[in-house]
N, C-alpha and C positions, 0 to 999 in steps of 0.2 A: 505739326510735328512731322519729322521725316520718317520714312519707312524704317531706316536703321534704328532710330530711337524707339519706335514702337516695338520692333523686334527685340531690342535690348531689354525692354520691359516685359513683353509677353512671354518670351522664352523662359526666363527665370521663374516667372509666376507659374507657368505650365509645369516646369520641372519640380517646383516645390509642391504643387498640387498632386503630381504623380507620386512623389515620395510620401506624402501624407496618405494617399490612397493605398499604398503598399504597407506603410508602417502601422496604421490603425488596426487592420485585421491581425497582423502579426503580434502586436502588443496585446490585443484582446485574447488571442489563442494562448499566449504565454501566461496571462493573468488567470485564465480558466484552468490551465494545467497546474499552476501554483496553488490555486484554491482547491482543486480536486485532490491533488496528491500530497499537499501539505509538506512536511519535512522530507518526504521521499523525493520531491521535485529536486531540491538542492543536492541530495545524495546522488541521485541518478545523473544529474548534470555534471557533478564533480567526477563521478566514476567514468563518464563518457569522455571527459576531457574537453568537451566543448558544448556550448549551449544547444546548438542545432542538433547535434547527435543525441544529446540527452533528451531533448524534446521529441525527437523522432522515436526514440526508445519508448517514451511514455505514451505516445500516440499508438505505437504498435501494441503496447500492453492493453490499451483501451480496446483496440480491435479484437485482440484475442479474448479479452474478458467478455465482450459483447457476444462472442460466439459460444460462450459457456452457458450451460443451463443452471444458473444460480437460483436457488429456490429457498423460501423460508421453511423452517422446520415445523412439522405438525406439533401440536401441543403435547402429545404423548412423548415424542422424541425430546422436546425441550425439558420435560419433567425428568426423563431418564438421564439426560446429560447433567442436569442439576444434581441429581442424586449421586451420579458417578463423580462429579467434581467434589462434592462433600466428602466422599470416601477418600479421594486423592488427598484432600486437605488433612483429613484425620490421619492418613498414613504418614504425613510429613513429620509428625511428632516422633515416631519410632524409627522411620526409615526415610530420611529426607532425600537421599539420592534416588531411591526407588520412586518416591513421590514425584520428583522432577521428571524422570523418565515417563512415568504414567501420565503426568500432565501433558507432556509433549505428544504422547500417543492419543490422548483424549482430544486434544485440539486438532490433531491431524484427522482423527475419525469424524469430528464435527465438521471440519472443512469438507471432507469427502461426502458426507451426507448432504451438505448444503449444495454440492455440485462442483466444488473446486477440485481440479486435478491435484494429486498429491505425489507426483513422481520425483520430487527432489526439493530441497529447501529453497534454493534460489528461484526456481520456477514457482513454488508456492508463494514466496514473498512477492514476486512480480505480479502474480495473479491477485493476491490480496491487496496490493498497493492501489489498485484502481478504486475500490470502494472503502478501503480501510487504511489509507495512507497515513492518517494521523495516529493510528494504533500500531502500525507496523514496527516502529522502533521498539516497542515492547516485545514483539515476537522475535526480533533480531537479538535483543539482549538476552531473552530467555534461552534462545537456541545456542548462543555462545556459552552460556553457563551449562547447558545440557551437554554440550561437547566437552567441556572441562570435566563434567561429572563422569562421562564415559572413560576418561583417562584417570579418574580418581583425584583430580586436582582442584575441585571446587570447595570453597569454604562454606561453612554453615550459613554465613551471612549472604554469600552469593546464591546459595540454594534457596534461601528465603526470598531473596530478590527475584529469582527466576519464577517462583510460584506467583509472586505479585504480578510480574510481567505476563505470564501465561494467563492469569485471571483477567487481565485487561482485555486481551484479544478474545478469550473465551466468552466473556460477558457480551462483547460486541457481536461476535458471530452468533451467539445464542439468541440474542434479542433482535438482530437485524433481519428484516424481512426481504432483503435483497435491494431495497431502496429503488428509487426511480433511476432508470438508465439515462445517462447524459448523452445527448447526440454529439458525436465527434465533430470537431471543427475542421 
């Protein structure tokens, strides 16, 4: 075989191997982000307008989350929050709008005690998305109804749904011990 023929074979093989070496870790990172963030992965990528920017945002969230001191609740606090949630649910019967506001405040208080910053809804959602991406849709839906409630525009069915959504996140935050931290890729 001539040198030209060998180069014609070797160069494409080297290029293909180099592409594989780059693609495999990228695909593994993407799969890890999809698994970790669940539905929040697609929402973030769509909001960012491009996959790379969305994935960069998710990695930034992981870095911020890793710097937080997220901790499990002591048993006494879990019991207190459980009692408070029961009171909020009972309040729904007579004052559903107030109950939704109180559910929002209770979830925010629980987040704060667990170690999550609570400086604004979007930042709360971003911080929660790292460990609670699969439940975050509930929080977003509940928050939307809570905003309608503030303007007096929520229906009773929407208020009931908000309570169900708040409960999903509340239960997860109450029972979650912080979970193992995932090493960033």
